GUKE-983163 format. One line per field, with one value per residue (C-alpha): residue number from 1; x, y, z. Coordinates in Angstrom, 1 decimal. Example, Ala and Ser with C-alpha at 12.3 -4.5 7.8 and 13.67 -1.06 7.14 Angstrom:
BEGIN
num c(1/2) .
x c(12.3/13.7) .
y c(-4.5/-1.1) .
z c(7.8/7.1) .
This chain:
BEGIN
num c(1/2/3/4/5/6/7/8/9/10/11/12/13/14/15/16/17/18/19/20/21/22/23/24/25/26/27/28/29/30/31/32/33/34/35/36/37/38/39/40/41/42/43/44/45/46/47/48/49/50/51/52/53/54/55/56/57/58/59/60/61/62/63/64/65/66/67/68/69/70/71/72/73/74/75/76/77/78/79/80/81/82/83/84/85/86/87/88/89/90/91/92/93/94/95/96/97/98/99/100/101/102/103/104/105/106/107/108/109/110/111/112/113/114/115/116/117/118/119/120/121/122/123/124/125/126/127/128/129/130/131/132/133/134/135/136/137/138/139/140/141/142/143/144/145/146/147/148/149/150/151/152/153/154/155/156/157/158/159/160/161/162/163/164/165/166/167/168/169/170/171/172/173/174/175/176/177/178/179/180/181/182/183/184/185/186/187/188/189/190/191/192/193/194/195/196/197/198/199/200/201/202/203/204/205/206/207/208/209/210/211/212/213/214/215/216/217/218/219/220/221/222/223/224/225/226/227/228/229/230/231/232/233/234/235/236/237/238/239/240/241/242/243/244/245/246/247/248/249/250/251/252/253/254/255/256/257/258/259/260/261/262/263/264/265/266/267/268/269/270/271/272/273/274/275/276/277/278/279/280/281/282/283/284/285/286/287/288/289/290/291/292/293/294/295/296/297/298/299/300/301/302/303/304/305/306/307/308/309/310/311/312/313/314/315/316/317/318/319/320/321/322/323/324/325/326/327/328/329/330/331/332/333/334/335/336/337/338/339/340/341/342/343/344/345/346/347/348/349/350/351/352/353/354/355/356/357/358/359/360/361/362/363/364/365/366/367/368/369/370/371/372/373/374/375/376/377/378/379/380/381/382/383/384/385/386/387/388/389/390/391/392/393/394/395/396/397/398/399/400/401/402/403/404/405/406/407/408/409/410/411/412/413/414/415/416/417/418/419/420/421/422/423/424/425/426/427/428/429/430/431/432/433/434/435/436/437/438/439/440/441/442/443/444/445/446/447/448/449/450/451/452/453/454/455/456/457/458/459/460/461/462/463/464/465/466/467/468/469/470/471/472/473/474/475/476/477/478/479/480/481/482/483/484/485/486/487/488/489/490/491/492/493/494/495/496/497/498/499/500/501/502/503/504/505/506/507/508/509/510/511/512/513/514/515/516/517/518/519/520/521/522/523/524/525/526/527/528/529/530/531/532/533/534/535/536/537/538/539/540/541/542/543/544/545/546/547/548/549/550/551/552/553/554/555/556/557/558/559/560/561/562/563/564/565/566/567/568/569/570/571/572/573/574/575/576/577/578/579/580/581/582/583/584/585/586/587/588/589/590/591/592/593/594/595/596/597/598/599/600/601/602/603/604/605/606/607/608/609/610/611/612/613/614/615/616/617/618/619/620/621/622/623/624/625/626/627/628/629/630/631/632/633/634/635/636/637/638/639/640/641/642/643/644/645/646/647/648/649/650/651/652/653/654/655/656/657/658/659/660/661/662/663/664/665/666/667/668/669/670/671/672/673/674/675/676/677/678/679/680/681/682/683/684/685/686/687/688/689/690/691/692/693/694/695/696/697/698/699/700/701/702/703/704/705/706/707/708/709/710/711/712/713/714/715/716/717/718/719/720/721/722/723/724/725/726/727/728/729/730/731/732/733/734/735/736) .
x c(24.8/27.4/26.6/29.7/28.3/30.2/29.1/31.5/30.6/29.1/26.5/29.1/30.4/28.4/27.7/30.1/28.4/31.0/31.7/30.5/31.3/28.9/29.6/26.5/26.9/24.3/24.9/28.6/28.9/30.1/29.0/30.4/27.9/29.5/26.3/23.9/23.6/21.6/18.6/18.6/16.0/16.1/19.8/19.9/22.9/20.6/18.2/21.1/22.6/19.3/19.0/22.5/21.7/18.7/20.7/23.4/20.8/19.1/22.5/23.6/20.3/19.9/21.1/18.2/15.6/14.5/14.1/12.1/9.8/9.4/8.6/6.1/4.4/4.2/2.7/0.1/-0.8/-1.8/-4.0/-7.7/-7.3/-11.1/-12.4/-15.0/-15.0/-17.7/-20.5/-21.4/-24.9/-25.9/-29.6/-31.1/-27.7/-24.9/-21.4/-18.4/-15.3/-14.1/-11.1/-10.9/-8.1/-5.6/-6.8/-4.6/-7.2/-10.4/-13.9/-16.3/-20.0/-23.3/-26.5/-29.9/-29.2/-31.9/-30.3/-27.4/-24.0/-22.1/-19.7/-18.2/-15.2/-17.2/-18.8/-20.9/-20.5/-20.6/-17.3/-17.2/-18.2/-15.9/-13.1/-10.9/-7.1/-7.1/-9.4/-12.6/-15.6/-16.3/-20.0/-20.2/-23.5/-22.6/-25.3/-23.4/-20.2/-19.0/-18.2/-18.7/-17.5/-18.2/-21.3/-21.6/-22.7/-26.5/-26.6/-26.9/-24.4/-27.2/-29.4/-26.9/-24.2/-25.0/-28.6/-28.9/-25.2/-24.2/-20.5/-20.0/-16.2/-13.9/-10.3/-9.0/-10.8/-9.6/-6.0/-5.9/-3.1/-1.3/1.9/0.7/-2.7/-4.0/-7.5/-6.9/-10.4/-14.0/-17.0/-20.7/-23.4/-25.7/-28.7/-26.3/-27.2/-23.7/-20.1/-17.0/-13.6/-10.0/-7.3/-3.5/-1.7/1.9/2.5/2.9/-0.3/-2.0/-5.4/-8.1/-11.6/-14.7/-18.4/-20.9/-24.7/-25.2/-28.8/-28.0/-24.4/-23.5/-20.2/-20.8/-18.9/-17.0/-13.4/-11.4/-7.6/-5.0/-7.0/-5.5/-7.0/-10.3/-13.8/-17.2/-20.7/-23.2/-26.8/-28.3/-26.8/-25.4/-22.4/-19.0/-16.1/-12.5/-9.0/-6.1/-2.3/0.2/3.5/5.0/2.2/0.6/-3.2/-4.0/-7.3/-10.9/-13.0/-16.7/-18.1/-21.7/-22.7/-23.4/-21.1/-17.7/-14.8/-13.4/-16.5/-15.7/-15.5/-12.4/-13.9/-10.8/-7.0/-4.7/-1.7/0.4/2.7/2.9/-0.8/-2.6/-6.3/-8.7/-12.5/-15.1/-18.7/-19.9/-21.2/-24.8/-24.4/-25.3/-22.1/-19.2/-16.0/-12.8/-9.7/-6.6/-3.7/0.0/2.0/1.1/-1.9/-5.5/-8.3/-11.7/-14.4/-17.9/-21.0/-24.4/-24.3/-27.8/-26.6/-23.2/-22.8/-23.0/-19.8/-17.7/-17.8/-14.8/-15.1/-12.1/-9.4/-5.9/-3.6/-0.1/0.3/-3.4/-4.9/-8.5/-10.8/-14.6/-17.7/-21.4/-24.0/-27.3/-26.7/-23.2/-19.7/-17.8/-14.2/-11.0/-8.3/-4.9/-5.9/-4.9/-4.4/-1.2/-2.9/-6.1/-9.5/-13.1/-15.2/-18.3/-19.5/-22.9/-23.0/-24.5/-21.5/-18.6/-15.7/-13.3/-15.0/-18.1/-16.3/-17.3/-15.6/-17.5/-15.4/-12.5/-9.1/-6.7/-3.1/-2.0/-4.4/-4.1/-7.4/-6.8/-10.3/-14.0/-16.7/-20.0/-23.4/-26.8/-26.7/-23.1/-19.5/-16.7/-13.4/-10.2/-7.5/-3.9/-2.8/0.5/1.5/-1.7/-4.6/-8.0/-11.6/-14.1/-17.8/-19.7/-23.4/-24.4/-27.6/-26.0/-22.4/-21.2/-18.0/-17.0/-14.1/-14.2/-12.0/-9.0/-8.1/-4.3/-1.9/0.2/-2.6/-4.3/-7.8/-9.3/-12.5/-14.1/-16.7/-19.5/-21.6/-25.0/-25.3/-28.4/-27.0/-26.3/-23.8/-20.1/-18.0/-14.4/-11.4/-8.8/-5.5/-2.2/1.0/-0.5/-4.3/-5.3/-7.4/-10.8/-14.0/-16.5/-19.9/-20.3/-23.8/-23.2/-26.4/-25.7/-21.9/-21.9/-19.4/-20.0/-17.1/-18.1/-15.0/-11.4/-9.2/-8.6/-5.0/-4.8/-2.4/-3.2/-2.0/-2.3/-1.7/-1.0/2.3/3.5/4.3/4.3/5.6/6.2/9.8/11.5/14.9/16.6/17.5/20.7/18.9/17.4/13.9/12.3/11.4/8.7/9.4/6.7/8.0/6.7/8.4/7.6/7.2/10.1/12.5/15.3/16.1/19.8/21.2/21.3/18.0/18.0/15.9/14.3/13.9/11.4/11.1/9.6/9.5/8.0/4.9/3.3/2.6/2.1/3.5/1.0/1.4/-0.8/-0.8/0.8/0.6/3.6/5.7/5.2/7.8/10.4/9.1/8.6/12.3/13.3/13.2/12.2/10.2/10.4/8.7/10.7/8.2/10.8/10.2/8.9/6.0/2.7/2.6/3.1/1.1/1.9/4.9/6.5/6.2/7.5/10.6/11.4/11.1/12.9/15.9/15.0/15.1/18.3/16.3/14.6/18.0/19.3/16.1/16.4/20.0/19.0/16.3/18.8/21.2/18.4/17.6/21.2/21.5/18.2/19.4/17.3/20.0/23.5/24.6/25.7/22.1/20.2/18.5/16.9/14.1/12.3/10.7/10.3/10.9/11.7/14.3/15.9/16.0/17.8/20.3/21.1/21.5/23.8/26.1/25.9/26.0/26.9/28.3/24.9/23.5/24.5/22.0/19.5/16.6/15.9/12.7/12.2/14.4/14.4/18.2/19.3/17.4/19.3/19.2/15.5/14.6/16.7/14.8/11.3/10.4/10.4/7.2/6.2/9.3/7.7/5.0/7.7/9.6/7.6/8.5/12.3/13.2/13.8/17.5/17.1/16.2/17.3/21.0/20.2/17.9/20.6/23.1/21.0/19.8/23.4/24.4/22.2/21.4/22.3/23.8/25.9/27.3/28.5/32.1/34.9/33.7/32.3/28.5/26.0/24.8/22.2/19.1/17.7/14.6/13.3/10.5/11.2/7.9/7.9/6.6/7.4/11.0/12.7/14.4/17.7/17.9/18.5/20.4/22.9/23.2/24.0/26.7/28.3/28.2/30.1/32.6/33.3/34.4/34.3/33.9/30.5/27.8/24.9/22.0/19.6/16.3/14.4/10.7/10.8/7.0/5.9/6.0/6.3/4.0/5.9/4.1/0.4/-1.0/-1.3/0.5/3.3/3.5/3.7/6.5/8.3/8.0/9.4/12.4/13.0/12.5/14.9/17.5/16.8/17.0/20.2/21.9/21.8/22.8/19.3/18.8/15.9) .
y c(-17.3/-15.5/-13.5/-14.6/-16.8/-19.8/-18.9/-17.3/-14.4/-11.0/-12.1/-13.6/-10.2/-7.3/-4.4/-1.4/1.7/4.4/7.3/10.7/13.0/15.8/18.4/19.5/22.6/23.5/25.9/26.0/22.2/20.2/16.7/14.7/12.4/9.9/8.3/11.2/10.3/7.2/9.6/10.4/7.8/8.7/7.8/4.4/3.6/3.8/1.2/-1.0/-0.8/-1.7/-4.7/-5.7/-5.5/-7.8/-10.2/-10.3/-10.9/-13.6/-15.4/-15.2/-16.4/-19.2/-21.8/-20.9/-21.4/-24.8/-23.3/-20.4/-22.8/-24.9/-21.8/-20.5/-23.9/-23.9/-20.4/-21.1/-24.4/-22.5/-20.0/-20.5/-19.3/-19.3/-17.2/-14.7/-11.6/-11.3/-9.4/-6.0/-4.6/-1.2/-0.8/-3.4/-4.7/-6.8/-6.1/-8.4/-9.3/-12.8/-14.4/-17.5/-20.0/-19.1/-15.5/-12.7/-10.1/-9.6/-9.7/-7.2/-8.2/-7.4/-9.3/-8.6/-8.2/-10.7/-13.4/-14.5/-15.6/-18.1/-20.5/-23.4/-21.4/-18.4/-19.7/-17.7/-18.8/-17.3/-16.1/-19.0/-21.6/-24.6/-23.6/-26.1/-25.7/-24.2/-21.4/-22.6/-23.6/-27.2/-27.6/-25.8/-25.8/-24.7/-22.7/-22.9/-24.5/-23.2/-19.8/-19.8/-17.6/-13.9/-12.3/-8.7/-6.0/-6.3/-9.9/-13.0/-15.8/-18.2/-20.4/-23.2/-20.9/-17.6/-16.6/-12.8/-12.1/-9.1/-8.8/-5.0/-5.1/-7.9/-6.7/-9.6/-8.4/-4.9/-6.1/-8.1/-7.0/-5.0/-6.0/-4.0/-3.3/-1.5/-0.4/3.0/3.8/2.6/4.6/3.8/6.4/6.9/5.2/2.5/3.1/4.2/3.1/5.0/3.4/4.4/2.2/2.5/0.3/1.5/1.8/5.6/6.2/8.3/6.8/6.6/7.1/5.5/5.2/2.4/2.4/-0.6/-1.0/-1.6/-2.6/0.1/1.8/5.5/7.1/9.7/8.7/11.0/10.8/11.9/11.3/10.7/8.8/10.1/9.8/10.8/10.9/13.6/12.6/13.6/10.5/12.8/14.5/13.0/14.6/13.6/14.9/15.6/15.8/18.4/17.7/16.6/14.1/16.2/16.0/19.7/20.1/19.1/18.6/18.1/16.0/16.0/12.7/12.8/15.7/15.7/15.7/19.0/20.6/19.5/22.2/22.8/23.4/24.1/24.4/24.2/26.6/25.6/22.9/21.4/20.5/17.7/17.2/14.3/14.0/11.8/11.5/11.3/8.0/9.2/10.5/14.0/15.9/15.9/16.5/18.0/17.5/19.6/18.3/18.7/16.3/18.4/20.6/20.0/22.1/20.6/22.0/20.7/21.0/19.4/16.3/17.1/20.5/19.7/23.0/25.2/26.8/24.9/26.0/25.6/23.8/25.5/27.4/25.8/26.6/25.3/22.1/21.6/18.5/17.3/14.8/15.1/13.0/13.9/12.7/14.3/17.8/18.1/17.3/14.8/16.0/14.1/16.7/17.3/20.9/21.0/17.2/15.7/12.2/13.6/14.1/13.8/17.0/18.1/21.2/22.2/22.1/25.6/27.1/24.6/27.0/26.2/28.5/26.3/22.9/21.1/18.1/14.8/12.7/13.4/13.5/10.7/11.6/8.0/6.9/7.9/8.4/7.3/7.7/6.9/4.8/6.8/5.3/7.0/6.0/4.7/5.6/3.1/4.7/3.3/3.9/2.9/2.2/0.8/-0.1/-2.0/-1.0/-1.4/-0.5/1.0/1.7/4.8/4.8/8.3/8.1/7.5/8.5/5.1/3.7/0.0/-1.9/-4.8/-7.5/-8.9/-12.6/-12.2/-9.7/-9.4/-8.6/-5.9/-4.9/-2.4/-1.3/-3.4/-2.5/-0.5/0.9/1.4/4.5/3.4/0.0/-1.1/-3.7/-2.8/-4.9/-5.1/-7.3/-8.9/-10.6/-11.5/-13.0/-16.5/-15.8/-15.2/-12.2/-12.6/-10.7/-10.1/-8.5/-6.8/-6.0/-2.8/-2.8/-6.1/-6.2/-9.6/-10.5/-13.1/-14.5/-14.3/-15.6/-16.5/-16.5/-20.2/-21.4/-24.7/-27.5/-28.2/-24.9/-25.1/-21.9/-23.9/-24.9/-21.3/-18.7/-14.9/-12.4/-8.7/-7.8/-4.5/-3.3/-0.3/2.5/4.5/7.2/4.7/4.6/1.2/0.0/-2.7/-5.8/-8.3/-11.8/-15.1/-18.4/-22.1/-23.8/-26.2/-23.5/-23.4/-20.1/-20.9/-18.2/-20.4/-19.6/-17.5/-14.4/-11.8/-8.3/-6.0/-2.2/0.9/3.9/6.8/8.9/7.7/4.4/1.6/-1.9/-4.0/-7.7/-9.3/-12.8/-13.8/-17.3/-16.5/-16.0/-19.6/-20.6/-18.9/-19.8/-23.4/-23.5/-22.4/-18.6/-16.2/-13.3/-9.9/-6.6/-3.6/-0.9/2.0/5.7/7.5/5.0/5.5/2.4/4.3/7.5/10.8/11.5/8.3/9.7/13.1/11.5/9.8/12.6/15.8/16.5/13.4/11.0/9.3/7.8/5.5/4.0/3.7/2.0/-0.6/-1.4/-1.7/-4.2/-6.2/-6.3/-7.3/-10.3/-11.4/-10.6/-12.2/-15.5/-15.6/-15.4/-14.2/-11.4/-14.2/-15.4/-12.1/-10.6/-7.2/-6.1/-2.9/-1.1/2.5/4.6/1.3/0.9/4.2/2.6/-0.5/1.8/3.9/0.9/-0.7/2.2/2.5/-1.1/-3.4/-5.9/-6.5/-8.4/-11.0/-9.9/-7.2/-6.7/-3.1/-2.9/0.3/2.1/5.9/6.1/9.3/11.5/14.7/14.7/14.1/16.5/19.3/18.9/20.4/19.3/15.7/13.9/14.5/16.4/19.5/17.4/15.5/18.4/18.3/14.7/14.8/18.5/21.1/20.9/23.4/26.3/25.1/24.5/22.6/20.2/19.8/18.8/16.3/14.6/14.4/12.8/9.7/9.7/6.2/7.2/10.0/7.8/4.8/4.2/1.6/-1.1/-4.6/-4.5/-7.3/-9.3/-7.0/-7.5/-4.3/-3.8/-0.9/0.0/1.8/3.6/4.3/7.9/7.7/6.4/7.0/3.9/5.8/6.0/2.3/2.0/4.7/3.3/-0.2/1.2/3.2/0.2/-1.9/0.8/1.4/-2.2/-4.6/-7.5/-6.2/-8.6/-6.6/-7.6/-5.2/-6.4/-3.8/-4.2/-2.6/-2.6/-1.7/1.1/1.5/-1.3/-3.9/-6.6/-6.1/-9.6/-11.8/-14.8/-12.5/-11.0/-14.5/-15.4/-12.2/-13.1/-16.5/-14.9/-12.7/-15.5/-17.7/-14.9/-14.7/-18.4/-19.0/-16.0/-18.0/-21.3/-22.8/-24.1/-26.5) .
z c(-2.6/-4.7/-7.8/-9.8/-12.6/-13.8/-17.3/-19.8/-22.1/-21.6/-19.1/-16.7/-15.5/-14.1/-16.4/-16.0/-17.3/-18.2/-15.9/-17.3/-14.4/-13.7/-11.0/-9.0/-6.7/-4.0/-1.1/-2.0/-1.7/-4.7/-5.5/-8.5/-10.1/-12.4/-13.5/-13.8/-17.5/-16.7/-16.1/-19.9/-20.9/-24.5/-24.8/-26.4/-24.2/-21.1/-22.3/-23.5/-20.0/-18.3/-20.7/-19.8/-16.1/-16.6/-18.6/-15.9/-13.2/-15.2/-15.8/-12.1/-10.8/-13.3/-10.8/-8.6/-11.3/-10.0/-6.5/-8.0/-9.7/-6.5/-4.5/-7.0/-7.1/-3.3/-3.2/-5.8/-4.1/-0.9/-2.7/-3.5/-7.1/-7.8/-5.0/-4.0/-1.7/0.9/-0.8/0.6/0.4/-1.0/-1.3/-3.6/-4.8/-3.3/-4.7/-4.8/-6.7/-7.7/-9.2/-11.5/-11.7/-14.4/-14.8/-13.7/-12.6/-10.7/-12.0/-10.4/-10.0/-8.5/-7.9/-6.2/-2.5/-1.5/-3.7/-1.5/-2.8/-0.7/-2.4/-0.5/0.4/1.6/4.9/7.3/10.8/14.3/15.6/18.1/15.6/14.7/12.4/10.6/10.6/7.1/8.3/6.6/8.7/9.3/8.5/5.1/3.2/-0.3/-2.1/-5.3/-6.3/-9.6/-11.1/-14.9/-17.6/-17.1/-18.7/-19.9/-17.5/-17.0/-18.1/-15.9/-16.0/-16.4/-14.2/-13.9/-12.4/-10.7/-11.4/-11.2/-11.4/-13.4/-14.3/-14.3/-15.0/-16.0/-15.6/-17.6/-20.7/-20.2/-19.7/-23.0/-25.2/-22.5/-20.7/-17.7/-16.4/-13.3/-12.3/-10.8/-9.7/-9.8/-8.7/-8.6/-8.8/-5.8/-7.5/-8.8/-12.5/-13.6/-13.1/-13.9/-14.0/-14.7/-16.2/-16.5/-19.1/-18.6/-14.9/-15.2/-13.2/-15.9/-16.4/-19.1/-17.7/-19.1/-18.0/-18.3/-18.0/-15.6/-16.6/-20.3/-20.1/-22.7/-22.4/-23.1/-26.0/-24.0/-23.1/-20.8/-20.9/-18.4/-15.3/-11.8/-8.8/-7.3/-8.8/-7.5/-9.0/-8.0/-7.1/-10.4/-12.1/-14.8/-13.2/-12.5/-10.7/-11.4/-10.9/-13.2/-12.4/-13.5/-15.3/-11.9/-11.4/-8.6/-8.7/-8.9/-10.7/-10.0/-13.2/-13.7/-16.6/-17.7/-19.2/-22.9/-23.6/-25.1/-22.6/-24.1/-22.7/-19.1/-16.5/-14.3/-10.9/-9.0/-9.6/-6.6/-7.2/-4.2/-5.3/-1.8/-2.0/-3.9/-4.2/-4.0/-4.4/-2.9/-1.7/1.9/3.0/3.1/-0.5/0.7/-0.2/-2.6/-0.7/-2.2/0.0/-0.5/1.5/2.0/4.2/7.3/6.4/5.2/3.7/2.8/0.5/0.0/-2.1/-2.0/-4.2/-5.6/-6.8/-8.5/-10.3/-7.3/-5.8/-3.3/0.4/2.6/6.0/7.5/5.6/5.7/8.6/8.5/10.5/11.1/9.5/9.4/7.8/7.5/7.1/7.2/9.7/10.6/9.4/10.9/9.8/12.0/12.0/13.0/13.6/15.2/16.1/19.8/19.9/18.5/18.2/16.8/18.4/17.3/16.8/15.1/13.2/11.8/8.0/7.9/9.9/9.7/10.5/13.4/15.8/15.7/16.3/19.5/21.0/20.8/23.2/25.6/24.0/25.1/24.2/24.5/21.7/18.0/16.3/12.7/11.3/11.4/9.8/10.1/10.4/11.2/14.8/15.4/14.9/14.5/15.7/14.2/16.7/17.7/21.2/22.4/18.8/17.9/15.6/17.3/16.7/19.2/18.7/19.8/20.3/19.1/21.1/24.5/23.9/25.2/23.7/23.8/22.2/19.7/21.3/19.4/20.2/19.7/21.2/18.0/15.5/13.7/12.6/10.1/8.5/5.8/3.1/4.8/2.1/3.9/6.1/7.9/8.9/12.5/11.3/11.0/8.6/9.8/9.0/11.3/10.8/12.5/11.4/11.8/11.3/7.6/6.7/8.4/7.6/10.3/10.7/14.0/15.3/17.1/19.3/20.9/20.4/18.6/15.9/13.2/11.1/7.5/5.9/6.8/3.7/2.8/3.0/1.1/1.8/5.4/7.0/10.8/12.7/15.9/14.3/14.4/17.1/17.3/19.8/20.3/21.4/22.0/20.8/22.3/19.8/19.9/22.0/24.4/22.9/22.7/19.2/18.8/16.7/15.6/15.1/13.6/13.5/13.4/16.7/16.0/15.1/17.8/19.5/19.7/17.4/14.3/12.6/9.4/9.7/7.5/8.9/7.1/7.5/6.1/8.4/6.5/5.7/9.0/7.3/9.7/8.9/10.8/11.6/8.9/7.4/4.1/2.8/0.6/3.7/4.7/2.1/4.3/7.7/6.9/5.9/9.4/8.9/11.6/10.1/11.8/11.3/12.6/13.6/13.3/13.8/10.8/10.6/12.5/14.7/17.9/17.1/15.6/17.8/16.4/12.9/13.8/15.4/12.0/9.5/8.4/10.7/12.8/9.8/11.1/13.9/11.3/10.3/13.9/14.9/12.2/13.0/16.7/15.7/13.7/16.7/19.0/16.9/17.3/21.0/21.8/20.4/17.2/14.5/13.5/11.1/8.7/8.5/8.7/5.6/5.4/3.1/2.2/-0.7/-1.9/1.2/2.8/0.1/1.3/4.7/3.3/1.4/4.4/6.7/4.1/4.4/8.2/9.3/6.4/8.9/10.5/7.5/5.0/2.3/1.5/-0.8/-1.9/-4.0/-6.1/-3.6/-3.1/-2.9/-4.7/-2.4/-2.8/-6.6/-6.6/-3.9/-5.6/-8.9/-8.5/-12.1/-11.1/-10.0/-6.4/-5.4/-4.0/-2.3/-0.6/0.9/4.1/4.6/3.8/3.8/1.0/0.2/-2.6/-0.3/3.1/3.7/6.9/5.0/2.4/5.1/6.9/3.7/2.4/5.7/5.1/1.4/0.2/-3.1/-1.6/1.1/-0.9/0.1/-0.7/1.7/1.5/1.3/1.9/-1.0/-2.7/-4.8/-6.2/-8.3/-10.5/-12.8/-16.0/-16.0/-12.2/-11.6/-7.9/-7.7/-11.1/-12.5/-12.6/-8.8/-8.2/-11.5/-10.5/-7.0/-8.3/-10.6/-7.7/-5.3/-7.9/-8.6/-4.9/-4.5/-7.5/-5.1/-4.0/-5.2/-6.5/-8.8/-10.5/-12.0/-14.0/-15.0/-18.4/-18.8/-15.3/-12.7/-9.0/-8.1/-10.1/-12.2/-12.4/-12.8/-9.7/-11.3/-12.4/-8.9/-7.3/-9.7/-8.8/-5.1/-5.8/-7.5/-4.4/-1.9/-3.9/-3.5/0.2/0.8/-1.2/0.5/3.7/2.0/1.6/-2.0/-1.6) .
């Protein structure tokens, strides 16, 4: 694909925003930024430029419109548009969400727990039961077959459809009249009489909070604006805790609202003054305590209060100590604590609620430095341990009575598993989920006493999907320093390994976020056209434990980029593809990865997709008034105060290292309302890439009504993915 349109007129040439040089001096070093003015959102020329970029991208990609439509039709045809999540029980109610064909958003419901919900596409079968190629079970007995129009909260949908169902929240109704909609939080009170929810209609992640009486369906009159994520009800069914952000979008205050009182009477319970820390609020699984977590990138402090006494002062579990992280849950009068104190890959400890300080912590199981303990699911008599070993997420179960620990088996080597919805503390059943690159998301119930798993649902993939037609493997590239880097691969069995296949390499590599090998039906549109799909598990992520993350942040960040380049070259050397047929993709911090690699090894790829990329790192990290900057210093470095951090960031910052060279074909996206990666970062980067070499083929697509997450509706998101995949396909010469 080339991005030179055959059309004539203003859309046939790329926009060329004027240079307005601005000299920036830090630690005696000068940088000249010709496009700093693009950050001035109120300047009419800025919006005019973004409109011009969109018009140019639309004109250039017009020849791919038929392919986009074909891809979108394929994607939708594989999806069960009218679908239902597996219900999860909490006391006398079962909770679930469902979707309806043609509607963009989810519908959240409940029904009496003893009145089962099981549509034809929601089978319950033993794990070893017969399964059809599309993932649904063979001998289905539908209990009901249709999902009718939603009813108000507290009302049934009628005897002919879902007797007993109560629609507690229909996102489609809330989204009406808004270009963008996101449900930022939903909390149910312990007695399940009340529901609080927070909505965002701009993409800026500032939410409006409302409360509903689930017994009557009434929406209470109080409306609370400017709320961040994190909601928790106290046990009195009258008190709601929520958080607010500061001007830099850091959640820094915990507030308490009493139902029936005006929001202006709400009480600020805690303000966190340290700009490196953000706060979150939640309730322990047994509903006994409200937990307030204060965390930076490397340090944690948790406070608690009894949920039945919400106006009492908070008590700290353990005061913050730099570099010490911990998470807590409650079980039987003690806090169960996952911490890195004395254990790089985290260990399990406990402390009495009455005296929870570090001096009273005791180890509950021997620490294994080869296994990362990511978290817990707590039950009255069992613990589910979520771990990582040798690059794979796994679950083990501990019997609290005997101390015995056993694993849950995974049928595929290249796969992943994670905890599902486990609302009941007194249950002996663990809900977990499983997927691989070829196995759709699968929901299991695991009976912990007898170690038996039951498959409740495997996400349907329509159109005759047969996982036996595909292959997966784990291969290892060798990084510049000799470290082996895992790569997860998927391809169709008839794809030849002769160096001619097109390939897509995806990477992220930041915040200890693990890019696990999970299934996507959208991806089949690439793989069925001969693509090899590869996940590069580079340093900076969490796939190989805490040390893997530490080796890809701060002064070690360059390892992330070297690892990704090594993975690309491995795909070529191993006979999968050639640089002329290799495409790279990443978003946000993964977009930083794409931008840095584009500077360091442009010859390794024919095309790249950088979605909402964090590419002007120095400018952002030098400005502590921007959203999240101070919070991010422990991830990237503090270039404002530390000359060494300034130097290492400047050495790889994509914007600062653009040079007169030929770059791969680039598709770049941005969101005008993005509070995480400002729209001007990708906009400036694109302008500089074009100015460095006018032959560089770069497209910028800006969502003018969305934020960091892109389009909010599912049909819009699928169309956007079709647009991206059309770019990927045509970049390697595939146009059908």
